[in-house]
Backbone bond lengths (Angstrom), bond angles and torsions (degrees), N, CA, C in turn:
res aa  C-N    CA-C-N  psi(-1)  N-CA   C-N-CA  omega(-1)  CA-C   N-CA-C  phi
1 X - - - 1.445 - - 1.523 108.35 -
2 X 1.327 116.16 109.51 1.459 121.21 177.88 1.523 107.38 -119.43
3 X 1.310 116.01 104.11 1.456 121.31 -178.04 1.519 109.91 -104.97
4 X 1.338 115.25 148.22 1.457 120.32 174.80 1.522 108.34 -148.36
5 X 1.314 115.57 165.39 1.454 120.60 -179.25 1.524 110.99 -58.39
6 X 1.309 115.83 145.16 1.465 121.75 177.57 1.522 107.21 -91.26
7 X 1.330 116.15 119.97 1.467 120.48 -175.98 1.525 113.38 -122.25
8 X 1.330 117.61 -11.93 1.462 120.07 -178.50 1.525 109.76 -130.85
9 X 1.314 114.87 162.14 1.469 120.27 177.45 1.527 110.57 -63.01
10 X 1.330 116.09 -36.30 1.470 120.40 178.78 1.532 110.64 -63.88
11 X 1.319 116.42 -45.27 1.472 120.37 178.24 1.526 110.36 -64.00
12 X 1.322 116.26 -35.66 1.469 121.49 177.76 1.525 110.70 -62.95
13 X 1.318 116.59 -46.59 1.468 121.04 179.06 1.531 111.11 -61.67
14 X 1.322 116.61 -41.72 1.464 120.78 177.90 1.537 110.84 -64.00
15 X 1.317 115.89 -39.40 1.469 120.08 178.73 1.527 110.53 -64.31
16 X 1.331 116.93 -40.68 1.470 120.33 178.23 1.531 111.03 -64.07
17 X 1.328 115.95 -39.66 1.469 119.66 177.71 1.530 110.55 -63.69
18 X 1.315 116.55 -43.54 1.467 120.69 179.55 1.538 110.11 -65.00
19 X 1.314 116.00 -40.99 1.458 120.59 178.61 1.527 111.00 -58.54
20 X 1.310 115.54 -42.17 1.462 120.15 179.06 1.537 111.14 -61.33
21 X 1.307 116.81 -37.80 1.471 121.20 -179.42 1.530 112.76 -68.22
22 X 1.332 116.60 -36.83 1.464 119.68 -175.08 1.534 112.81 -105.26
23 X 1.304 117.21 13.26 1.459 122.04 -172.65 1.530 113.42 -56.83
24 X 1.303 118.79 -34.63 1.463 122.00 -177.43 1.526 113.22 -94.54
25 X 1.313 117.28 17.89 1.471 120.73 -178.75 1.529 110.41 -63.59
26 X 1.302 115.99 144.02 1.471 122.40 -179.49 1.536 109.80 -79.73
27 X 1.336 116.55 137.28 1.465 120.10 176.62 1.527 110.60 -58.96
28 X 1.317 115.90 145.52 1.454 121.13 178.59 1.514 114.74 86.99
29 X 1.325 116.79 -6.87 1.457 120.51 176.58 1.523 108.48 -96.35
30 X 1.323 116.48 169.44 1.460 120.05 177.84 1.534 110.16 -61.36
31 X 1.336 115.93 -42.24 1.473 119.82 178.36 1.528 110.46 -66.63
32 X 1.328 117.13 -35.84 1.465 120.76 177.74 1.520 111.74 -64.53
33 X 1.349 115.73 -41.17 1.471 119.86 176.21 1.524 110.87 -64.83
34 X 1.325 116.26 -40.92 1.471 120.39 178.05 1.525 109.81 -62.16
35 X 1.325 116.31 -41.37 1.465 120.99 178.80 1.529 110.89 -58.84
36 X 1.318 116.74 -48.49 1.468 120.44 -179.93 1.522 111.68 -59.91
37 X 1.314 116.70 -45.42 1.468 120.73 179.26 1.523 111.62 -65.49
38 X 1.323 116.64 -40.92 1.457 121.12 179.81 1.535 110.30 -61.82
39 X 1.314 116.67 -42.39 1.468 120.85 178.40 1.528 110.28 -60.84
40 X 1.325 117.33 -43.34 1.466 120.81 178.41 1.529 112.23 -63.48
41 X 1.316 116.40 -43.23 1.463 120.24 179.27 1.532 111.57 -64.33
42 X 1.325 115.94 -42.86 1.470 120.18 178.81 1.523 110.56 -64.90
43 X 1.326 117.23 -43.51 1.464 121.25 179.95 1.534 110.70 -61.79
44 X 1.328 116.71 -42.01 1.467 120.42 178.85 1.531 110.52 -61.56
45 X 1.309 116.63 -45.74 1.465 120.34 179.69 1.533 110.39 -62.47
46 X 1.326 117.16 -45.97 1.463 120.81 -178.51 1.525 111.38 -64.40
47 X 1.330 117.32 -39.64 1.463 120.38 178.76 1.526 111.42 -62.30
48 X 1.321 116.30 -37.77 1.468 120.33 -179.68 1.530 112.22 -79.16
49 X 1.321 116.47 -41.40 1.463 121.47 -174.54 1.526 112.89 -83.01
50 X 1.323 116.94 -36.01 1.464 122.14 -175.59 1.529 110.79 -128.50
51 X 1.336 117.99 63.17 1.468 119.33 -177.52 1.529 111.19 -64.69
52 X 1.309 115.09 144.17 1.458 121.18 178.46 1.528 107.44 -110.78
53 X 1.320 115.63 119.60 1.452 120.70 -179.85 1.528 110.03 -76.40
54 X 1.320 115.87 155.26 1.457 119.90 177.37 1.529 109.44 -65.95
55 X 1.332 117.51 149.60 1.465 119.68 -178.16 1.526 112.57 -75.00
56 X 1.298 115.10 164.36 1.457 122.92 172.54 1.533 108.03 -61.20
57 X 1.330 118.73 135.21 1.467 120.59 -176.01 1.528 113.89 -58.27
58 X 1.304 117.21 -44.28 1.466 119.95 -177.18 1.522 110.63 -70.59
59 X 1.325 117.15 -38.41 1.467 119.69 176.57 1.525 110.00 -65.06
60 X 1.325 117.62 -34.28 1.470 121.14 176.81 1.526 110.26 -65.61
61 X 1.326 116.86 -41.18 1.472 120.85 177.88 1.526 109.81 -63.23
62 X 1.327 116.68 -47.00 1.472 120.27 180.00 1.523 111.28 -61.82
63 X 1.326 116.93 -42.31 1.456 121.03 179.93 1.527 110.88 -62.89
64 X 1.333 115.80 -45.46 1.469 119.85 -179.43 1.524 110.59 -65.55
65 X 1.322 117.10 -38.42 1.470 120.36 177.07 1.521 109.97 -60.14
66 X 1.327 115.97 -43.78 1.468 121.00 179.26 1.527 110.33 -61.80
67 X 1.334 116.38 -44.00 1.462 120.26 179.09 1.526 111.70 -59.25
68 X 1.322 115.98 -38.56 1.462 121.04 -176.34 1.520 113.14 -90.15
69 X 1.340 117.13 -1.10 1.462 120.91 -178.98 1.523 112.47 68.13
70 X 1.324 116.40 34.19 1.465 120.95 -177.62 1.521 111.42 -94.19
71 X 1.305 114.37 155.68 1.462 122.75 174.40 1.527 107.10 -109.82
72 X 1.348 117.64 160.70 1.467 119.19 179.44 1.533 113.00 -52.46
73 X 1.307 117.62 -35.44 1.465 121.93 179.47 1.530 111.77 -56.79
74 X 1.329 116.88 -29.69 1.462 121.13 -178.96 1.525 113.08 -68.75
75 X 1.328 116.97 -9.59 1.468 121.00 -179.90 1.531 112.67 -93.98
76 X 1.333 117.15 4.21 1.464 119.84 -175.78 1.524 113.00 -56.41
77 X 1.337 117.95 -40.35 1.474 118.59 -177.86 1.530 112.23 -71.81
78 X 1.327 117.34 -20.66 1.463 120.01 178.95 1.525 113.08 -94.57
79 X 1.321 116.49 -34.25 1.470 119.65 -172.92 1.525 112.56 -112.53
80 X 1.310 117.14 -39.58 1.459 119.90 -177.90 1.514 111.31 127.58
81 X 1.310 115.63 -150.96 1.461 121.73 -174.79 1.523 113.21 -65.84
82 X 1.327 114.52 166.13 1.463 122.79 -177.10 1.531 112.19 -53.86
83 X 1.325 117.07 -43.33 1.472 120.02 -177.96 1.535 110.96 -65.66
84 X 1.324 116.65 -38.79 1.471 120.16 179.09 1.526 109.87 -67.62
85 X 1.329 117.65 -40.72 1.468 121.80 177.85 1.524 109.40 -59.34
86 X 1.312 116.66 -45.20 1.461 121.81 179.41 1.529 110.68 -60.99
87 X 1.326 117.50 -44.26 1.467 121.03 179.11 1.527 111.05 -61.56
88 X 1.326 116.72 -42.24 1.470 120.81 179.97 1.523 110.23 -65.58
89 X 1.338 117.11 -50.34 1.464 121.03 -176.49 1.528 112.81 -66.24
90 X 1.337 116.89 -22.86 1.467 121.28 177.31 1.531 112.17 -98.16
91 X 1.332 115.96 9.05 1.469 123.61 176.46 1.530 113.40 60.61
92 X 1.331 116.12 32.10 1.463 120.36 176.78 1.522 110.87 -95.83
93 X 1.316 115.33 -12.06 1.466 121.40 178.18 1.519 107.64 -138.70
94 X 1.311 117.08 143.73 1.469 122.50 -179.86 1.529 110.15 -83.74
95 X 1.319 114.23 152.73 1.459 120.18 173.19 1.525 109.39 -70.12
96 X 1.322 116.60 139.33 1.460 120.71 174.09 1.526 108.48 -90.87
97 X 1.309 116.30 166.93 1.460 120.80 178.62 1.531 110.44 -59.58
98 X 1.321 116.68 -41.12 1.470 120.84 178.65 1.530 110.91 -62.93
99 X 1.326 117.26 -42.41 1.471 120.90 178.01 1.528 110.27 -63.19
100 X 1.324 116.32 -42.10 1.471 120.62 -180.00 1.521 110.26 -59.61
101 X 1.330 115.90 -45.72 1.472 119.53 178.84 1.529 111.34 -60.52
102 X 1.317 116.05 -45.64 1.469 120.17 -177.45 1.524 111.68 -68.77
103 X 1.331 117.24 -40.05 1.470 119.93 178.15 1.526 110.52 -65.95
104 X 1.322 116.17 -37.34 1.466 119.91 176.64 1.528 109.83 -59.53
105 X 1.314 116.48 -45.42 1.470 120.78 -179.85 1.530 111.55 -68.24
106 X 1.321 117.11 -45.00 1.462 121.17 -175.90 1.525 112.97 -72.08
107 X 1.327 116.92 -43.36 1.464 120.76 -172.95 1.530 113.61 -105.36
108 X 1.328 116.10 -7.95 1.465 121.12 -179.53 1.535 111.92 58.99
109 X 1.329 115.51 39.80 1.470 121.85 174.54 1.524 106.46 -93.70
110 X 1.324 118.68 132.00 1.464 120.16 -179.71 1.528 111.97 -56.39
111 X 1.318 116.06 139.22 1.466 119.67 -179.07 1.524 112.32 -62.09
112 X 1.355 117.06 -30.68 1.475 118.51 179.32 1.529 111.36 -64.56
113 X 1.326 117.97 -22.64 1.458 121.33 174.43 1.520 109.55 -79.00
114 X 1.324 116.79 -45.64 1.467 121.44 -174.58 1.526 113.19 -68.77
115 X 1.330 118.37 -25.70 1.469 119.87 -177.79 1.521 113.41 -86.26
116 X 1.321 116.70 -5.87 1.476 120.08 -178.90 1.530 111.76 -63.41
117 X 1.300 114.39 149.48 1.470 122.17 176.17 1.521 109.40 -69.20
118 X 1.312 116.48 143.80 1.468 120.98 175.39 1.502 110.30 -146.07
């Protein structure tokens, strides 16, 4: 097993092919160790080559609400009255620090997502 940093798209493709071959390797074996290292190398390359930006805060709230089967009314304890919820969800009003804290607790959305500019 000779591993090295992935620096090119060709090396990345080869790493993915190798990963597919050893994917079912048992932990604690030589192949299992290679699998763990290969995953780390691939993840590092993907993070650098294909970075994923954090989502828009309001879109994150809407997405999480959809996942949980929530309606805007369910946000009253975090945001306030129906009209305020509508303003927030339509991006006509900004989230306050208090709303961010409450939405983080209620929806379990990371605060670094909720504090982003939109």
